[in-house]
C-alpha positions in Angstrom: 0.1 -0.2 0.2 2.9 2.4 0.8 4.4 1.7 -2.8 1.1 2.8 -4.4 0.5 5.7 -2.3 3.7 7.1 -2.8 3.6 6.3 -6.8 0.7 8.4 -6.9 1.7 11.1 -5.1 5.0 11.4 -6.7 3.2 11.0 -9.7 0.4 13.5 -9.2 2.8 16.0 -8.0 5.2 16.1 -10.6 2.4 16.2 -13.4 0.4 19.1 -11.6 4.0 21.2 -11.7 4.6 20.1 -15.4 1.2 21.2 -16.3 1.1 24.1 -14.3 4.7 25.8 -16.2 2.3 25.6 -19.2 -0.4 27.1 -17.2 0.7 29.9 -15.5 2.7 30.9 -18.5 -0.4 30.8 -21.1 -2.3 32.8 -18.8 0.4 35.6 -18.4 0.7 35.9 -22.6 -3.0 36.2 -22.2 -3.8 33.0 -23.8 -7.8 31.5 -22.6 -6.9 28.1 -20.9 -10.2 25.5 -20.7 -9.3 23.0 -19.1 -6.3 22.2 -16.6 -6.4 18.4 -16.0 -3.9 16.1 -13.8 -4.4 12.6 -15.4 -6.8 10.9 -18.4 -9.9 9.1 -18.2 -13.2 9.2 -16.2 -13.4 12.7 -13.9 -13.1 12.2 -10.6 -12.9 16.0 -9.5 -13.6 19.4 -11.1 -14.0 22.9 -10.1 -14.3 26.4 -12.0 -13.7 29.2 -10.0 -15.8 32.0 -10.0 -15.2 34.2 -13.4 -12.1 32.3 -14.5 -12.6 30.4 -18.3 -10.7 27.4 -17.0 -12.3 24.6 -15.6 -9.9 22.0 -13.1 -10.0 18.3 -13.3 -8.6 15.6 -11.8 -9.0 12.1 -13.6 -8.8 8.3 -12.5 -6.0 7.6 -14.3 -2.9 9.8 -13.1 -0.4 8.7 -15.8 -0.5 12.3 -17.6 -2.4 15.2 -17.8 -2.7 18.3 -20.3 -3.5 22.1 -20.1 -6.1 22.7 -23.1 -6.4 25.9 -24.3 -8.0 27.7 -27.2 -7.2 27.3 -30.6 -8.2 27.4 -34.0 -6.9 24.1 -34.7 -8.6 22.5 -32.4 -12.0 23.7 -33.4 -13.8 27.2 -34.1 -13.1 30.4 -32.5 -15.7 33.4 -31.6 -13.7 36.2 -33.9 -14.3 38.2 -29.9 -11.8 35.6 -29.0 -9.2 35.2 -31.5 -6.8 37.1 -29.8 -6.5 35.0 -26.8 -6.3 31.4 -29.0 -2.8 30.0 -28.7 -2.3 29.9 -32.1 -2.1 33.2 -32.8 0.3 34.4 -30.1 3.7 35.5 -31.2 6.5 32.9 -32.0 8.1 33.7 -28.8 5.0 33.1 -26.8 4.0 30.1 -28.2 7.6 28.6 -27.7 8.1 29.9 -23.6 4.5 28.2 -23.0 5.6 25.1 -24.4 9.0 25.3 -22.5 7.6 26.1 -19.5 6.3 22.5 -18.2 9.5 21.2 -18.6 11.2 24.1 -17.4 9.1 23.7 -14.0 9.8 20.3 -13.3 13.4 21.6 -13.5 12.8 24.4 -10.8 11.2 21.7 -8.5 14.4 19.6 -8.6 16.6 22.7 -7.4 13.8 23.8 -4.8 13.6 20.2 -3.7 17.1 20.0 -3.6 17.6 23.2 -1.8 15.4 22.2 0.8 17.3 19.3 1.4 20.6 21.2 1.5 19.0 23.1 4.2 17.1 20.8 6.3 20.2 19.0 6.3 20.6 14.7 5.2 21.9 12.2 7.5 24.3 11.0 5.4 27.6 8.5 6.3 31.1 9.9 6.3 33.3 10.0 3.2 35.4 7.0 5.0 36.3 4.2 2.7 35.8 0.3 3.2 37.8 -2.2 2.3 38.1 -2.2 -1.8 37.0 -4.7 -3.8 40.3 -7.4 -4.5 41.7 -6.7 -7.9 39.2 -3.2 -8.2 40.9 0.1 -9.2 41.3 1.1 -5.8 42.8 -2.0 -4.7 45.8 -1.6 -7.3 45.5 2.0 -6.6 46.8 0.7 -2.9 43.6 1.8 -0.5 43.7 -0.4 1.8 40.2 0.8 3.7 39.9 3.4 6.7 41.1 6.2 4.5 39.0 9.4 5.0 38.1 11.6 2.1 39.0 14.7 2.2 38.1 16.0 -1.3 38.4 14.9 -5.1 39.5 16.2 -8.4 39.2 16.2 -12.2 42.2 16.5 -14.1 42.2 20.6 -14.9 39.3 21.2 -12.8 39.1 22.9 -9.5 38.9 20.4 -6.6 36.0 19.7 -4.8 35.3 19.2 -1.2 33.2 16.0 0.0 31.1 15.9 3.1 29.7 12.5 3.0 30.2 9.2 1.5 26.8 9.7 -1.1 28.4 12.9 -2.3 31.8 10.8 -3.0 29.7 8.1 -5.1 28.0 10.7 -7.2 31.7 12.2 -7.9 32.5 8.4 -8.7 29.8 7.7 -11.1 30.4 11.5 -13.0 33.6 10.4 -13.5 33.0 7.3 -14.8 30.1 7.9 -17.0 32.5 10.8 -18.6 35.4 8.8 -18.9 37.6 10.7 -16.6 40.2 9.8 -14.1 39.7 11.1 -10.8 42.2 12.2 -8.2 41.4 11.9 -4.4 42.7 13.7 -1.5 42.8 11.4 1.3 43.7 11.6 5.3 43.9 9.1 8.6 41.2 11.5 9.9 38.6 13.9 10.3 40.4 17.4 9.6 43.7 15.7 9.3 46.8 18.1 8.2 48.5 15.4 6.4 46.9 14.4 2.8 48.2 11.9 0.4 46.5 11.8 -3.2 45.6 8.6 -4.7 44.6 8.5 -9.1 41.5 6.2 -9.8 42.3 5.5 -13.3 38.3 5.1 -14.2 39.1 6.3 -17.9 40.0 2.7 -18.3 36.6 1.7 -17.3 34.5 0.6 -20.5 31.0 1.9 -18.6 27.7 0.8 -19.8 25.7 1.1 -17.0 25.5 2.9 -13.5 24.8 0.0 -11.2 26.5 -1.8 -8.4 28.7 -3.4 -10.7 30.6 -0.6 -11.5 31.3 0.6 -8.0 32.6 -3.1 -7.4 35.2 -2.6 -11.1 35.9 0.8 -8.8 36.7 -1.3 -5.7 34.8 1.5 -3.3 31.5 0.0 -2.4 30.1 1.1 1.5 31.8 3.4 3.9 34.0 1.8 6.5 32.0 0.1 9.4 33.3 -2.4 11.7 33.7 -6.4 11.6 30.7 -6.6 14.0 27.8 -9.4 13.7 24.2 -7.6 14.1 20.8 -8.9 13.6 21.1 -13.1 13.2 18.6 -15.2 11.0 16.8 -17.8 13.2 18.1 -21.3 11.1 21.3 -19.5 9.3 25.2 -20.6 9.3 26.1 -17.8 11.9 23.1 -19.0 14.5 24.3 -22.5 13.8 28.1 -21.8 15.0 26.4 -19.8 17.9 27.2 -15.9 16.9 25.5 -13.2 18.9 24.8 -9.8 17.7 27.5 -7.3 18.7 30.2 -9.8 18.0 33.3 -8.3 16.8 35.5 -10.6 14.5 39.1 -10.2 15.0 40.1 -12.5 12.6 38.9 -15.7 9.9 41.5 -18.5 9.5 44.2 -16.3 10.5 43.5 -13.6 8.7 42.7 -9.5 10.3 40.0 -8.8 9.6 40.2 -4.8 8.5 36.3 -4.2 8.4 32.8 -5.7 7.3 33.5 -5.1 4.0 36.5 -7.3 4.7 34.5 -9.4 6.4 31.5 -10.2 4.0 34.1 -10.6 1.5 36.2 -13.4 3.3 32.1 -15.1 3.8 31.2 -15.0 0.3 34.3 -16.8 -0.8 34.0 -19.5 2.4 32.2 -21.9 -0.3 34.4 -24.5 -2.4 34.7 -23.8 -6.5 31.9 -26.8 -6.4 29.5 -24.9 -4.0 30.4 -27.4 -0.9 30.6 -25.7 2.6 34.1 -24.6 4.0 34.6 -24.4 7.8 36.3 -21.1 9.0 37.6 -20.6 12.2 36.6 -17.1 13.1 38.5 -15.0 16.5 36.0 -13.3 18.1 35.9 -10.5 20.4 32.8 -10.8 23.2 32.2 -9.0 26.2 35.9 -8.3 26.4 37.4 -11.9 25.5 38.0 -13.2 22.4 36.6 -16.8 22.1 37.2 -19.4 18.7 34.1 -20.0 16.8 34.0 -22.3 13.5 31.5 -20.5 11.1 30.2 -23.1 7.9 29.0 -20.1 5.7 26.2 -21.4 3.2 26.5 -22.4 -0.4 24.6 -19.6 -2.5 24.2 -19.3 -6.6 24.7 -16.1 -7.9 24.9 -15.3 -11.5 26.2 -18.6 -12.1 29.3 -18.5 -9.1 29.2 -19.2 -6.0 29.1 -17.6 -2.5 28.9 -17.9 0.9 25.9 -16.6 3.1 26.3 -16.7 7.1 22.4 -15.4 7.8 23.2 -12.3 9.6 23.8 -8.8 9.1 27.6 -8.0 8.6 29.3 -5.0 9.7 28.1 -2.1 12.6 26.1 1.0 11.3 28.4 3.3 9.1 29.3 7.3 11.4 26.9 9.5 10.3 27.1 13.4 9.4 24.9 15.8 9.0 25.1 17.5 5.7 23.3 20.8 5.8 24.0 24.2 4.0 23.3 28.0 4.4 20.4 29.8 2.0 22.7 30.6 -0.2 24.8 27.9 -0.4 22.5 25.6 0.0 20.1 27.3 -3.1 23.2 26.8 -5.3 23.9 23.6 -4.5 20.6 23.1 -5.8 21.0 24.6 -8.9 24.7 22.6 -9.8 23.0 19.5 -8.7 19.8 19.9 -11.0 22.3 20.8 -13.7 25.0 17.9 -13.2 22.1 15.0 -13.2 20.1 16.9 -16.3 23.6 17.0 -18.1 24.5 13.1 -16.9 20.8 11.9 -18.1 21.3 13.6 -21.5 24.9 11.9 -21.8 23.5 8.5 -20.9 20.8 8.9 -23.3 23.3 10.1 -25.8 24.8 6.9 -24.9 22.5 5.0 -25.3 21.8 6.4 -28.5 24.9 5.6 -29.8 25.7 2.1 -28.7 27.8 3.1 -25.8 25.7 2.3 -23.0 22.8 -0.4 -22.2 19.3 0.2 -22.9 18.9 -1.7 -19.7 19.5 1.5 -18.1 16.0 2.7 -19.1 13.2 2.3 -16.1 9.6 2.4 -16.4 6.7 2.8 -14.5 7.1 -0.3 -12.3 10.6 0.7 -11.2 9.7 4.1 -10.4 7.0 2.7 -8.0 9.2 0.5 -6.5 11.8 3.0 -5.8 9.0 5.6 -4.6 7.9 2.9 -2.0 11.6 1.9 -0.7 12.3 5.9 -0.8 9.0 6.4 1.1 10.0 3.9 3.7 13.4 5.0 4.5 12.3 8.5 5.3 11.1 11.9 4.2 14.5 12.9 3.4 14.8 9.8 1.1 11.3 10.5 -0.4 12.2 13.9 -1.6 15.5 13.1 -3.1 13.7 10.5 -4.9 11.4 13.2 -6.5 14.2 15.7 -7.2 15.5 12.8 -9.6 12.3 11.8 -11.5 11.5 15.8 -11.7 14.9 16.5 -13.4 14.4 13.3 -15.5 10.6 13.9 -16.6 12.0 17.6 -17.5 14.7 16.7 -19.3 12.8 13.7 -21.3 10.5 16.3 -22.3 12.7 18.7 -23.6 14.3 15.6 -26.2 13.1 16.8 -30.1 10.4 14.0 -30.1 7.7 15.3 -31.9 4.9 14.0 -29.3 6.9 15.9 -26.7 7.3 19.3 -25.7 10.7 19.5 -27.4 9.4 18.5 -30.7 7.1 21.3 -30.4 10.3 23.6 -29.8 11.6 22.4 -33.1 8.9 23.3 -34.7 9.2 27.0 -33.7 13.1 26.1 -34.7 12.4 25.9 -38.1 9.3 28.6 -38.2 12.1 31.0 -36.7 14.4 29.9 -39.5 12.8 29.7 -42.1 9.7 32.2 -41.5 7.3 29.5 -41.9 5.4 26.8 -39.8 6.1 23.1 -40.5 2.9 22.0 -43.0 0.1 20.4 -42.1 1.1 16.5 -43.9 5.1 16.9 -42.3 3.4 17.9 -39.1 1.2 14.7 -39.0 4.0 12.6 -40.0 6.5 13.5 -37.6 3.6 12.8 -35.1 3.5 9.3 -36.1 6.8 9.0 -36.2 7.1 10.2 -32.7 4.4 8.1 -31.4 6.3 5.1 -32.8 9.6 5.9 -30.9 8.0 6.6 -28.0 6.0 3.2 -28.1 9.6 1.7 -28.5 11.4 3.4 -25.8 8.4 2.4 -23.3 8.5 -1.7 -24.1 12.1 -1.5 -23.6 11.4 0.6 -20.4 8.9 -2.0 -19.2 10.8 -5.1 -20.4 13.7 -4.0 -17.7 10.9 -3.6 -15.4 9.6 -6.8 -15.2 13.0 -8.4 -15.4 14.2 -6.1 -12.8 11.8 -7.5 -10.3 11.9 -10.7 -11.2 15.4 -11.6 -12.1 
């Protein structure tokens, strides 16, 4: 139920903001708006302010919306109201009305990011967990426990890193752009002793921004103590007599560096054919060391065997509150909206030329799933999700597809350059082609949704 409610609220809000952008600028340009609708199908609610020509409607199917304006192309217009019709407006007014919808979504994203910056968000501190063996981080000499004070791309100004999530964002941007990233590392927060390590991300053939990308980079999780948490009944941890709060010092005589290192040792605790392997753990419990024999349960995943113990491994990471002032918070909201927009465009471009996988496309099922998960975590996570989807909606609507706002802007660009509008014949052909392309994209996105949720 939470997933459904979170999805409907998100979709309704983002569509209403998008359509309000069209509506507000149309009214400002002197266009008569006949109907403002959120959703399609049977109307559930309708109202009209006294003296206003606009009917506001909420419909049963919240998968879109529209603003219906007075327009001679859609029906007869009284001569006395012809100056109020959309099609009689100057080119700049028509372009502004069309562009206002995506602009409203982008502005909403700026405000949501700014609100999060102002209110403060609890995020893990930028302390690195153990790198994945053989990864770029491992090859660069990272061991885990390093504090990341800042990052920089060659020939650009360095950036301060405030949290582990901020570091992940910089890693994602650099990897998708094919840029190397230099980390400024220290042993502790505020330490004056800083060393720099270069991650050659340009060596990666990045096709998807997924968990596998971070495994190849080697920076998967923030540092956490190698502690046993909640234990699942019937699992290997319970069978071995492990208890919540046990701190694992060694596995098979090897010093355990942190929770990420312990998880890697557990996953490797099975034979090549999936046969169980007994591991000897040295555990600190109530101030004394005890020896425990643990046999991870073999689990086959993606064709490979790995071990599981049926317990949460690793203590909660150290957290920090990331909060910015009024001006810095708003500026960072603008910057983040621009970065997400540009990253979205780059990924779409790479998918178009075959350099990125089409599996990056997500449809309504994945969006609904993420809406429910983010809402269950808390308000900050849900607002972050709304900002991301609002950026995506704004950017996608600016694509030059005839059925989208960007397609109409392309028509107006043609009109501005040639001095004449697109003919009705070509308009119909382009609209049909746009529908075909859009349906194909929606089909791929829906297929990806089903694959993710059933895979």
